[in-house]
N, C-alpha and C positions, 0 to 999 in steps of 0.2 A: 370804599375809601372815605366817603363823607362821614360814615359812622366812626371810623378810626380817628378822623380829625376832631369830631365832636367829643370823643372820649379823651383825646389828648388835651383839648381845651378845658374840659371839666376837671381832668387830673391836675392841670396847671393851676387852676383856681383853688383846688383843695390843697395842693402843695404850698401855694402862696399863703393861704390862710393858716396852715398848720406849721409853718416854719418857726422854729424856736431859735432865736439868735444866740449864738455861742461864739467863742473864739475858735476858729478853725485854722488849720495849717494847709498850705498849698502843696501840690504834688512836688514842686521843687524843694520845698522844705523837707518833706519826707525822704526824697531821693538823697539829699545831702546830709541828713541827720538820722542815719539808721540806728544810732545808739539811743534815740528817743522813742523807738518803736516799743510801745507797751501794749502788745497785742498778742493774739494767738497765732500770728503768722510771723515768719522771719523773712528777711530780705532775699534769702536764697531758696525759700520754699517755692514749689511749683505753683504758678498762677492758674486760677480756674479757667478752663476752656482754651488756654493758650497752646501754641505749638510746643512740641517736645522741648524740654529744657528752658522754657520761658518762665522767668521768676517774677516775684512781686517787685523786685528792684527793676527788672526789665520793663514791667508795666508802667513804672513811673518815669522811665527815661528813654523809651523807644520813640523815635520820630514816626508819627502816624502816616505820613505821606498821603493824607486824604482818606485813609481807611478808618471808618467810624468804629470798628472793633477796637483799634488801638486808642482812639480818642476816648471812647467810653471806658476802656480798661484803666487809663491814666486817672480819669476823674473818679472812677469807682475805687481804685486802690487808695487814693488819698482820703476819700470819704470814709472808707472802711477803717483806715488808720486813725481818722479823727473820731472814731467810735460811733458814727452816725447810724450804723446798721442796728444798733441796740435801741435807738430812739423809738418811742411810741408816737411818732409824728409822721407827717408827710415825707420828711427827709429820710427817716428810717425805711419807710415803704419804698421810696425811690432807690435807695441803696440795695435793698433786697431784690427789687424787680430788675435793676441793672445787672446784678450778679447772676440772676437767672438767664437774662439775655446773653451774657458772656459765656455761660455754660452751654446754652443751647446752640449758639452760632459761633463759628471760629472766624479768624481773620479773613477778610475778603468775602464773607458770606452775607453781609447786609447788602442786598440787591437794590439798585436804584429803583425808586418808585414803590418799594415794598413797605408794608406796615412796620416790619422789624427795623428798617432803616430809620423811619420816622420816630419810632420809640427810642432807638439808640441816640439819635440827635437830641431828642427831648431830655432824656435822662442825663446825657453827657453835659448838656447846658445847665440843667438844674443843679447837678452835683458840682460842677465847676463853679457856679455862682456861690453855692454854700461853702465850698473849699476856700474861696477867695473873699468870704465875708460880704458878698453882694446879696442883700436880702430883698431888694425890691426890683 
């Protein structure tokens, strides 16, 4: 567990140093402006790793009720629509890693005290900060 925390701290430093300021849109913006989606996904496309019938629009609008899979899905969906997955920076890496977590684990599968839960919390916070233009 100590090694995992050390890795998270190191990753946070790298992400902070590599963050490239841009204008980003929030999950709420993307949820309410589906006509602005200029992406390879559509609002009614199935979302990665989600329950049957769970769409990209669901990812932006579902109340998480404390489940970090949904919290991460919301932040990831907005970051993806902001184009961050294509960045060659810490933000791009965070989007790609978050996407892999969402594919590998489903709702309710981030177990308390697990490394996966800590990673989900870290990526959700980092992506949410970028989506909301909070850079420091």
